[in-house]
N, C-alpha and C positions, 0 to 999 in steps of 0.2 A: 355514333355505333353502328354504323351501317351492317345491316345484317344479311347483306348478299351472300350466296353462296350456290351461285349459279353457273352451269356448265359451259365453259370456255369463252365467257364474255369478256373476263377481264377487269372488269370492274371489282373495286373494292367488296370484298363478300365476306361474311363472316365465317370464320374458320372452324372446323370442326374438335372438339376437345379430346372427345374419348366415345367410347364405343359401349347394353343389355340388360325386370323378368316375370312375373309370373301370374294368374291362375283360376283353375276350378275343373272338377270332374263330376258326376252326377251324384256323390255319395253327400252325405251330410253329417255334421258332427258337433261336437261343443267347438265354439267359436274360439279358438286361441291363436291368434295367426303366428304369434312367437311362443307358443306352448312348447314343453318338452314332455307334459304329462297327458294322461288320459283318465276315465273313470269307468266304473262298473257300476250298473243299476241293475234290478229287475223285481219281480216278485217271489215271495217265500210266505211260508207260513208265519201267521202272526206268533210271539212270543220266542222264536228261533232267533239265531245268529248266523251272519254270513263272514268268512275268513277266507282272505285271499293272500297267496303267499307268492312271492317272485323267484326268478332263478338266482338272484342275490342273496336271499334269506328275510327281504323284506315281508313283514307279516301286519295285516293290518284287520281287525275284529271290528263288526259293526251289529247292533242288533236291528233286527226286522221291526218298522214302527208299526202302529196300530193300524195302519191302511193295507199292509201287508206287500209294503216295498222297502227296499234298501238302496244306499247309494254309497260307493267309496271312491272320493274323488281326488285329484292330485297325486297320481301316482306315475312312477317313471314308466315310458313305456317298456314292452319288453312280454315275455310269456311268463303266464302265470297259471295257479292252481287254485279254483274257486269252490269253498266247502260250505256244505249247508250243516250246522251243527246243534243238535236238540239236547239239552241239559249239559252242554259241553262236548258231546260225543259227535263225532262225525255220522252224517246219516246219506251225504249226497255228495258227490265230488265230479268236478268239469276238470279236466287236465288239459294243459297245452292251449289254453285260451289265448289268443294274441290280444294285446292291447295296444290298440293305434294312438299315435300322437292325436291329441284335441279330440278323441271320438268317445262318445258314451256307448259303451259295448254291453248289451243287455243280456246277462246271465239269470235265467228264472229257473226255479224250483217248482216241483209239483207240491200240490197243496198235502198230500198225504206221502209219507213216504212208511213203507213196512220193512224195508232191508236196507242195509248200504250197498250205495249204487255208485258206479264207477264209470265214467264216460269219457272220452275224447273228444273236446268241443272246441277246435282250433278254428273250424270255418261255420259260421252260424248266419244262415243268411238271413238274418232277421234287421230290422229298419232300425237306425238310432233315432228316438223320438225325443229324445232331450236338447235337440240343436236347431237352429234356424239359418244356420249359414249355407253358403256355396262352395263346396271344395271337394278334393280328392286325397286319398291316402296312397302312396304308392310304398310297397314295402320291400326289403333285400330280397324275398323271396321271386317278387315279381321281375324285380332286375335282374336276377339269374336267368329267368326263363325267356325275356322278352329281347327282341332284338333293337336295342336303343342305341344312340350314340350316349357316350359317357360325360354327358353334361347336366347340371340341373336343367338348363334350359329345354334339353330333349325329353327329359321326364315331362315337365311341364306342359308339352306339348301334345299329351296324351289326354289332356282335359280338353272338356268342349268349351268354346269362346274364346281360346288362347290361339292366336296365330303369329306366324313368324312375322316380325318388324323390319323395317328398310334395312336393306344390306349396306348401309351407310353406317349405321350402329352396329356393325359385325353379328353377334348372336342374339341380338336383341328379340323381345316378345313384347307383343299388344295383347293387353288383357281386357276384353270387354269394353273396344272401343278406344281404350285409355291411350297415352302415347309412352313409350318403352322408358322414359325416366320416372314415371308414377308409379313403379313397381317398388317391393321390398323385399330384400332378403337377409334371411336370419340362418344361423347356425346354434345348436343347443340354445336357444332362446336370446341369442345375442345378433345385433345390425352386423350383417356382413356385407351390406351395400356399398357402391363403389363411394367413398365419403367425399366426392369431388363433384361430380355432376349427377350421380344415382343413376347411371346408366350401366346395368348390370351390377355383379357382384361375385364373392367369394365362393366357391362350392369346396365340399369336401372330396379327399379322393373316394372314387368310385367303389370300391371294395367296402369302404368304411361306412356307407349310409345304411343305418338301418331304416328309416321310413323318409319320404319326403311327402309333406303335404303343399297342396298347392289349392291356394284361395282365389277365388275372382270375386268375392264380395261376401257381404253379409254377416262380417267378423263384429264381435261384441264391442262394448265400450272401453275393455281392456285393452285394446291395440289399435293404431292409428298409422298417420304418415303414409298414407297410401291410398289413393284412388283408382288404381289399377289392379294389381294384383300382389301376391305374396307368395314365395317360395321358402318355405321352411323346413330346414334338412336337421336329422336328427341322426347323429353318430352312434356309432353302436358303442357298447359296453362290456367289460369284461364280468362274468359270472361265476358261479361254481364249478364250472366243468371249465378244463382247457381247451381252447380252440387256436389253432395256428393254420396258414395257407397260402397260397400266392397264385399268381397269374402271370401269363406271359399272352400279349396280343400281338398279332401281325397282320397289318394292312398294306400288302405289296403292291409295288409301284406297276407290275406286270398283270396283275388282276383288276386293277382300275381304268377305265374306258376315259377316253381322251374327251376334255371339255370340248365343248362347241366352240370356233371361232367365231369373232364378232366383226361385221362388217358395217361401214359407215350406210345410214339409210339412204334411200333413192325415191323419194316421194315425190308426188306431182304437184308442185307449188302453185298459190293462185298468181294470177297476172300481177306484175310489178314486183314480184320474191324472186330472187336467185341464191343460189347457195353461195356462201363466203369463198368456197373453193370449189369450182365447177367441175375439177378432175377427181374428186374423191367420191362423189355418191356410187355408192354400188362395190367401191374399193374395200381392201381388208383394214380393219381398225386394229384388231389383236389377233395374232395367230396364238392360238392355244393348244395345239395337237399334240404336245408333248409336254403339256404342263401339267405334270402329275407329282405325286409324291408317294413315301414309302414312310408308315408310320409304324412306330413299337412302342409298345407301353409294358412295363414291369410294374406288378405290385405285390406285397407282403402284408400279411399281419400276426398277431400273436395277441391272445386276450385271457385272461383268466384269474383265478383268486391267488392273492398274496396273503389274507389271512380268511378262510372260510368263513362267509355269511358276515363278513365286516369289511375287507379293503379288497378292492379290486383295478384291474387295469387292462387296458386295451391300446396297442399301438399300430398304426398302421402307416405304409409310406408307398409313394407313387411316383414312378419316373418315367416321362413320355420323351419320345426324339421323333421328330417330322424331319425328313429330309426330301426337298423336292424342287420344283423350277417352277418360274413365273416370268411369262416373257413380255417386256412393256409394250405398251401401245404405239402406234405407228408413228403418233404426233407427241411423244414421248419428248424429254431432252435429251434422254441418251438413247440409240438404236441397240438394244442390248436384251439380254435374258439374265434372270436371277438366278443363280443357285442359292438355294437358302438351308439352314438348318434352325429349325426353333426347339428350345429344350424347355421342358415343363417338368417342376418339381412340387409334390404336395406331401405334406405329413401331418399327421393326426395322431394326438394321445388323449387318452382321456382315464382320470383316475375317479374311483368311486369310493367313498368310506362311508359306511352306516355306523354312524357315531353311536348310536343306540337304533331301536327300532323306531323310535320315533324324530330322529335328529340325523340328518343325511348331508352328506357334502359332496360337489363335484368341481373338479377340476378340469378343462379342457384347454389343450395348447395346439394351435393349427400355425403351421408353415405353407404358403403358398408363392412358387418364384414361378415368374413365366415372361415369355416375352412382353415388350410394351405394347400398347394398343395401337393397332395401325389405323385408326379413324381417321386420321389426317391427312386423307388423300385430295392434293388439290386437281380436279379435272381438267384443268388448263395446261398442265403439263407434268405433275409428280408423276411418276412413271410406274410404281409399284403395285399391284393386287397386296401384296403383304410387305411392305418397305422396312418395317420394324422387326428385326428378327434378332436371334440371338448371333447369329454369324452368317456370312453370305458373300459373294462375290459376282461381280457382273463379267458377262462374257460377250462379245458382239455378237448382232443379229443383222441379217440384212434382208428388209422386207422385199426389196427388188426380186431377189432370188431366192430367198426363203433360206439361206446359209447360214449356220453358224460360224463365229470364229473364235479367237484366243481371248484370256482373260484381260480386261481392260483396267485393271489395277484400280477399279471404284468399287466402293462398298455401300450396304444401304445403312439406315441409322440400325445402329445397336443400342437396343434398349430392353430394360429389364424391369418389372413390377415385382417388389417381394413385399409381401402382407404377412403380420404375424397376429394373430389373435389370441388373446388369453381369456378366459371365462371362468368365474367362480360362483358356485350357486349353493345356497344353502336351502335346506328344506327342512321347516319345524312341525310335527304333529301334535301342535301343543296339548290338545284332547281330541275326542272322538269328532269333535265340531268343529275346531278352529284349526287351521293351519295357516303357516307364515312361510313365506319364501321370500328371497334376495338374491339377485343376479348381479353382479358386477363385472364388468369385461372392458378391455383395451385393444384398440386395433390400431396398430402402427404399419405404415405405408411409406416405401421409398420407391420414386420415380427414377432411375439412372438412364440417361440418353447421351450418346457421342455416336459421330460418325468418324471411323477408322480413315485415317488418312485424308481429311478433310483438308484443303488449302483455305486458310481463312481469307484469302484475297479474292477467291472465285465467287462470283454471284452465281445463283440458281438462273438458270435460261429457260424461260417459259415460251412454248409457240416457236423453237426453231424452225418449222417449215415455214413460216411468215417473214422470216429475214430476206432482205433485198438480195436477189441471187448477183447482183453485179460486184457485190462484196464479198460471196462466199464461193464464187465459181459454180454456181447452179447447186451445191449441196448445202449442208447446216454446220455452223460452228459454234461447239459446247465446250464445258469443262467438266471436271470429275465431280462437282457439286450434283448430286441426286436428288435433293430432297430441299423444297424450300423453306417449310416450317419445322420447326425441332422443339420438344418439349424441353422446358429450363431443365438443365442438368441437376440432378441431386434434389428433386422436388421431394418435398415429406407432406404428410397427413397424419396426425393422430387424433384418435377418436377416442373416448371413454365414456361408459354410460353405469348408471343404476338404475336397479327396478327394485321395488319392494310391492309385493302382493301380500294382502290379509283376506282371507276367506273363513266364513263362518256360516255354518248350518243351523238355522233356527227355525224346527219345525218344518213348514212346507215351502222355506225360503233357502235359499243358496245366496248371501250375502258377500259381496266382493267390494274392496275398496286397496287403491293402490296409487303409487306414483311412478312414472317412466321417464326418465329425464337422459339425453344424450348431449356431447360437448364434442364440437369438432374444431380443430385447427389446422390450416394447413400453409406451408410455405414455400415460396418459389414456383408457385404452379402457374401454369400457362405456356405460352409458346415465343420462341423468337425468331428471326429471320436468320436462316443460315447463313457460312461465308460472312461476308464483309458487314451483314446486318440490313441488305436489301437485294430487290431480285429484279432481273429485267424480264418484261413482257413485249413480245414482238406482235404488231398487227400489221394489216391491210385494209386500208379502207377503199372499196369498190369505186367512188368518183372521186378523183382530189378535189379538195377542198369542203366536202361534204364535213360537218361538225361531230367532232370525235366524243364531245363531253358539252357540259353547259357553260364551260368557260373558256374554251380555245377551239380553233380549226386549224386543219394540215392546210400549211401553203405550197399547193402545188405534187408533191409527192404522195405517191398513195402507202408509202412504208414510213411506220413510225414506230416509237418503242415507248415503254412506260415503265418508270423505275417506281417499286413501291417497297416501303420501310413500315414493317410490322414489328410490334412488341408489345406483350400484353402480361407479362410473367409478374405475379405480386403475391402477397400473402392475404389470410382471410381466417375468419372465425366464424363459428355459428353455435348457439345454445338453444336446444330444444326441450320443452319442459312440459309435462303433462300429468294430470291425477285424473282419477275416476270413482264412479259409483257404479254397481250394479247388483241388480236383484233378480234371480233365476226362480221365479214362483212356480209350484207344482199347484195351481190353484184347484184343480181335482183331479181324480186319478188318470184322466184323458186329457187334460188341458196343461200346459206349460207356457208360461208368459215369461219373456226375456227383457227387462228394461233397465237401459244404462244410459249414465251420461258422462261425458269425457270433455274434459278443458285443454287446450293445446295452446301453448305460447313459444313463439318462434323469434329469436333475434339473431339478425345478422350484422356482422361488423367488417368493417373494410381493415385494409394493411395498417392503420394507425389505430386499431381497433376502437374506432367510433362506430358507433351503431347507426346503420342507414335503413334497418327495418324492425320496427317492434311490432309485431302482431296485435299485443293485447290479448284478451280473453278470445278464445274460439272455442265458442259451445257446438258440442256434436251430440244431439240426443240419437239413442239407437231404440227400437221397439221391435220386437218378434214374438212370435207364437206358434207354438206345433200342437197340433190335434192329434192325439193317438185314435184314430177312429172308431177301431174296433176293441181297444184296451190289450191287445196282443202284440204290439209291434210290428204288424202286418201291413199296416196303411198309414201313413203319415200325410197330412196335409198342413201347409205349413206357410208363414208370410214373414217378411222382413222389411222394415222401413229405417233408414239410418242415414246420417249424414256424415262426411268423410272429409277431414280437411289434409292439406299435402302441404309439405315445409317447402321452402327455397333452399336449394342445396348451397354448398359455399361456393360453387364455380360462378355465382351470379355477381360477385365480385369482380370476377376478370371479364376487362371491356365492360365494365358496368360501374361499380362504386369504387373501384380501384382506378389509376392511371393507366392509361394506354396509348399507344403511338399507331395511327394507320393513315399512313398519306401515299398518296400518287402524284406524279408528275411525270406529264408527256412532253417528249420533243422528235425531233426529227434527228437524223444523223447522217453523217458521210462517209462510214466506215465502220467495220467490226473487228473488234482485237481477237486475239488468240484464244482468249478465254471465252469469247462468245457477246463479251460487252460490246454496246454500240461505243462507237466514239465520232468526234466532231459534232457534238450535240448541239443543239439549238433549242431551247426551251420555249415551247408553246403555250405556257403561263406558269404561274407559279406553283408551289407545292399545296395539294389540297385535299382535305380530310373531311368527307361528308357528313359526318358528325361531331366535327371539332376534337378529333383527338389527336393531341398534340404533346402527350406525355404529361398533362397536368391533372392532378386528383381532382374529381368532382367534390362539391360542397355536400357531407351526406346529409344536409338539412333540407338541400333543394333537390338530392337526386330521387327522392322517393315520394308518394304521395303519404303526406301525413295521417290519411285515416285509411289507409291503403289495408285491405283485407286480404288474408290468405287464399289460396286457391281451395275450391271445396265442390263437393259434388255430393246430390241428393241419390238415393237409390232404394228402389222397391223390389221385392222378390217375391214371387208367389209360385208354390209348386207343390208336387205331390210326389212321395215314394210308395211303391207297392210292391209286396211280395207275390209272384207267382208260383203256386206251390213250395215246395221245399227247398228248390235249387236257383230259382231266378228271380230278378227283381226288376222293376220297370219303374220309371216314372219321367216327369214333365216338369219345366220350370220355364217362368216368364221373367226376365230381368228388364227393367227399365232404369237408365243411367241418365241425370243431366247436370251437366256443368251450369253451377250457378254463378260463380267467380272464378276468373283467370286472372293472372299477373303476366306483363308483357310490360314493353317500353315504348315510349313513344318519341319520335325523335324531330318532329317538326315544332321545332321552339318559336317561329314567327308566330304560332298559334297564341302564345301566352302574350307577346308584346301586343297583339291584336286585343285581347280581353283587358290587359291592361289600360290599353287606351279605350275601351268600352266603359271602363270602371271609372274614367275622367282623369286619368293618371296620365303622365309623360313615361312612356315606355322606355326612353333614352335614358332615365333615371335608374333604371333596373337593370342587373346582369341576366338576360333572359337566353342569352346563346352560350351557356356553360358547355364546359367539354362533354360528350358523349352525349346519352338520351337520360329518359325520366320514367322510374317504372311507375306504372298505373294499374286499375283494374279497368281494362278495357269494358265501355259501357254505362261504367257508373260514373258518378261525379267523384271527380278527384280534388283534394284542397293541397295547394303546393305552397311551400314559403318561397319567394322570389326576394332575394339579396338588392338591396340596394348599393348603386355604385360608389355612394359616397362612405358605403361601411359603417351606417348607422343602426343597420338591423335589417329586419325582413317584412315583409309585406304579404299576407295571404290571398291567394287567388283560386277561386274554384271553377274547377275546367270541367264542361259536362261534355258529354259525347259530341254534342252540336257544336261546341266551340272548337273541337280537335276537327270537325268535318263529317263524323263518321255518322251513319244511317242508321246503326245498329250496335249492340254490345256483342261480347263474345259469346258464341252458341256452340254447343255440341251436345248431339243428345243421341243416344245408343239404344236400342231395344232388339231382344233376342227372344225364340223361342228353341228348348233344347228340349229332347226326345232321346232316350236312351234304354237299353235292355242289354241287360248282364247276367252272366251265369259265373258264377265266383268259381275258384279252382277246389275242386271235390277230390285231388289226388289222380286224376285222370284227364281234364280238361279244363278250360276257362274261355270265356270271350265275353267281348263287351262291343256294342254298338252305338254310337251317337250320331245325330242329325242336328245341325244348328241352323237356324234360320235368324239374320240378323241385319240389322241395317245401322250405320253411323253416319252422321250426317252435321253440317253445321259450317260455320267459317273458321274454325280454330282446332288444331288438332290438340291443343295442350302446350306442354311446355317448350317442345321441341317442332322442328319441321321435317317430317320424313320425305317428303316428295323432294326437297332439294338436299337434304343430308344436312341441316342445320342443327348443330348438339348446344347451342346457346342457349342454356337452360332459362326460360321465362325471358329471353330477349332476343326473339326471332324477329325476322322482319315484318312479321304480321303487325299491325297499328303503327308502325313507325311513321306512316302518313297515310291520310284516308284515301288517297288514290290508290293506295295499295291492296287496300280492302275492297274495292269496286268488284262486284261480279264473285266474293270470297265465298258465297254460300254455296255448299255443294255436298257432294260426297266425299267424306274423309278416307285419307289415305290407308288406315288400317282396317276399313269395312271389306269385310269379306262375307258376301250375302249368302254363300251355301258353304258349309263346312260338313264333310264326313270323316268320321273317325272310326275304326276298327281296330282289334287287337286281340289275340288268341294263342292258345297253347294246346296240345293236343300229345299226351304220352300214348305213342305207339305201342312202346313196350316199356318192361319195367327200366329197361336201358336206353331207348331211345325216345327222343321227345322234339316234335317239330314247332315252330311258333311262325307268328306274321304279325305284320301291322301296316294298315293302310291309312293314309291321310291325304284326302282329296277336298281343295278347296278352291272356290271361284276366284277369278283374278283380281288384283289389287287396281283401284281407278286410275285410269289416266289423266293427268293434268297437262296444260298447255301454258306457259308463259312468254309474254312479248312486250312489245310496246304499246303505248296508250295509243289510241286512235289521234290522228292528225286534229288540230294542228299542233297542241304540244304531246309530242309523242313522249316525253320523259319530265312529268310534272315534278317528281320526287327526287329525280338523280340517281335513281336506282337501274335505268337502263331496261333492260327486259325482263323485270321482275313483275310485272302484272298480270293480273287475270284477263288477259286479250290473246288471242290467238289468230295471228294474219289481221290484227285490227278489228276484229269480232269479238264481243262478250266471250268468255271461257270460264265458266267457273270448274271448281274442282270435279274431276271425273266426266267432264263433257265429252271429251275426246272418247270414250269409249273404257274398256277393261284390258287389262293384260291377260295371257289366256288361263284356262283352268292348270292347278298345279297337282299333279296328281303322283304320288310316291307309295310305292309298295317295297316293303322289308320283309325280308323270310329268314328264317334260322333253323339248325339243326341241332340239337346237341346227343352227346352219345356218353353215359355213366356206365363203364363197364362192371359186373358186378363183382369181376376177380379182385378189383382194387374197392369193393364194398361201397361202391358208387361215391368214394371222397375223389376220385379222378374224373374229370370231363374234358371231352373234346367237342370244342364249337366250331361252327362254319355260320355264318353271317352273311348274307349279301344284302346291300342296302341301293334302293331304287333300281330293283330287279329289271324292271322294263327300259332303263336308261333312257326315260322319259325328260329330256332338259329343256325346260323351256325359260324365258327371262321372266322375272320377278319384279320389276320395275324397268322403268325407262328415265330416258333424259328428258328433262319436261321443258328446260328453256328453248324457246323455239329462235330467238334472233340473236345476234352479236353484237357488235359495238355501235351499230346503226340501224335503223329501222329499215327495214326489206331485205336486209342480208341475213340469210336465215344459216344458223349453226349448222354445221355438217354433224354435229352429234347430236341433233334435235332428233327425239325417237328412236335412241341407239339404246338397245338393251344393257343395262348397267349391270344387273346382278341377274345369275341363272341359278336354276336347281344343281344341286350337286351330282356330278355322274356317278354313274353306277361303280362301286366299289365292294370288295370283299373282306371280310375281317376274320382272322384264325385265331383261334385262343386256345390253351392249355391250362387248365386250373387244377388246384388240389386243395381241398378242404377238410381239416382233420376236426 
């Protein structure tokens, strides 16, 4: 399982499976990462009672206890009226109090009330002293006012500690130094994460988002399966009032700035090093001056009562169409540009039934249809910035003249992901103190892929510029095949889950117990090579007879070709089970202690339904405390310490526990056919697979260490929140995270044979060179079963880090200090400013490799061989030392409002990968994948940083009084300063031989999005 995915080397590299999430702002609240509810608490006269009434008619009445406190928990989010009653009569009222998801909202009443009082209290700048977590809540009103992208990730980026992930993973995010696959997505309490690789997840239609909470850590024992962050979206629901409306948005092509073109780097190279093609440095790599797009979005909603106070519905739909152009790179298999059309459709429907005041039932139905993931770009030849689209066609483009031509009759991948989620939730308020809730959900995903007009006999041609000009007439010869790897057609994933929670209020204790089970099954997931099932790569060696690889040499001619065969489509299943206990204890009137214990169990099965990972019990303790310093919710000091386990997604079976084929064979050639394939072939050696991937299923008993532990991370949070007067809040928070255990694979099977010999056994009597690699906890002692060649059973072998040749185990540490200042919206203006200083360092990013775009979750090229980990300790890719985030709105008049958002982050670390120093320049057979740069040690981040990335977005909205402010016209400008900087560069320095520098080394891979304009018209009744 060679994990290579390096730029332009042509050596077998692990392909990208898919490409994205979430979080933290400075607020704190009840830690419910999958929650759909919130709570009220506060102080009131002893002997009185408090009643809360929602817009859907839900009513809860609780007494004030002997200490003068009350609490009403597990309430659906929304707007409430909170009433103080004395002897059954209402004596004080707070109207329009918004209950946010997961938050404890304080509503206190004076100790003495002489007359009936009614107050509008929608914006109360008090602090939630009942929580110990780290997160933010953004409401639908915030979304209306702020200039934001229409995705869950764009909302989550408002939070401190959340940074944009690698462009290889599309719209991915990194939370608190974690990798993009370590996040979790939820909608209305059910998982909407990508069920295959956990990179990203499904989001709601933008107009149907009631609230989005974004967590970066500190959540309670009720929730787990994430050591990064969590995005939890709550959809809108019907109320006793009818509401309907719609919106149209345009992002016109003419108002978008041209993306900057990309050029081959022209660096000063050390003595003895030359570029692979000396004519390319400084020349254009990708012309993008016309690569712009037009986006149109339509959405509509309607909601209201079917039966007042009993039965409600809400429906929302969104349709998005993007038309644009993308020019291929100059070294692509086709000299062309792509005219494409992407279509995305979302539907959201929810029914709420108040069976009684004490029994509630919710049903949610979500449909999401969108183009397939474009994460499988092969930098050695795949041509597209976005190759997988709803429809499109290639047109000629001449890099020499810059002129365009006619249609080529070539088409990109046509791919569509269709996701359907159905969620049912029951909530029963059995007594004033006992609440029971149960949630069942299922998620069906279909991935459909095809290449229109694909000729099954035409192989993909990579690196055509390296073809022997004697056979091409000085040009290149290619064919209609535009994509090397395609997803297996009609791949499917099915998920279902059941969650049960029981909450009991006993004196000063809020006790919770529950279970949280998820089950996944995927079929035909993975990729295959397009065309006849193999691809051709062309190469030029600088000096004839230089070694091309470890087992062959080019005889005389500098021109040679490689045939690559790849196929890893398979089926797999995963079972994730958990149960928990938690006690939120109000120890005194100012001290709250939250203690919990969670147990997770994970089981992964291969295509034969054979388990290859059984985690056993994974105990995760959580401990937090909150101190209400003055007893009036004006100053909170809090701390939280917890352990968080991360499950292996189902994609681990792909090129891991299931069969895969990945072979390379090198040839010289004496001609090139009309379809670009070499002819007159002379083999330079047999077909070879770096990790024995010849289509044989690994033995599940030997694939995984028998004592494998799940990845887990320990986290410490210390912070405070303080009100400043009646309108401001401020605070600071320190976060420390340490990865304690990781899962990756090791491929150096010779080391097992060596260990057998040291045990006094005959290595030849055992099968050590099995297909693929083996899953381990890097740095730990791993117990393996090794099969005997005579079929009589297995022998246990314990492999330490020293046995593999590693000098240390997996290490990832993150620390951050965040400071914020906020003015909540008061009807006139709001503002928030965050500054975060952080560091993320170690020798492993986590489950994926962002620097080379490797999405093989927990199967990266890290740890495959000891030589690959030399000098691996450094600043990790997701480190952003400085983060400045600010946003705000200001109502100039009752009709006009302006808004803005600023995000400025220091650049990502740069890495340089190359060959090992002589004499053995490639000890692992991975070519230029080592942490050496021009034969010198080069740890991650050692060659500097990408430039600062600063983006300013601004907006203006007009709500005319003549339409009773139900009609709104909006204008948003994104990246106002049109600052376009590279966010990541190509890290691989050398090509197929030491001393030959890749022309793409140091090339900017991804850039800040150019300035664009969004116009909108909306109506809300």
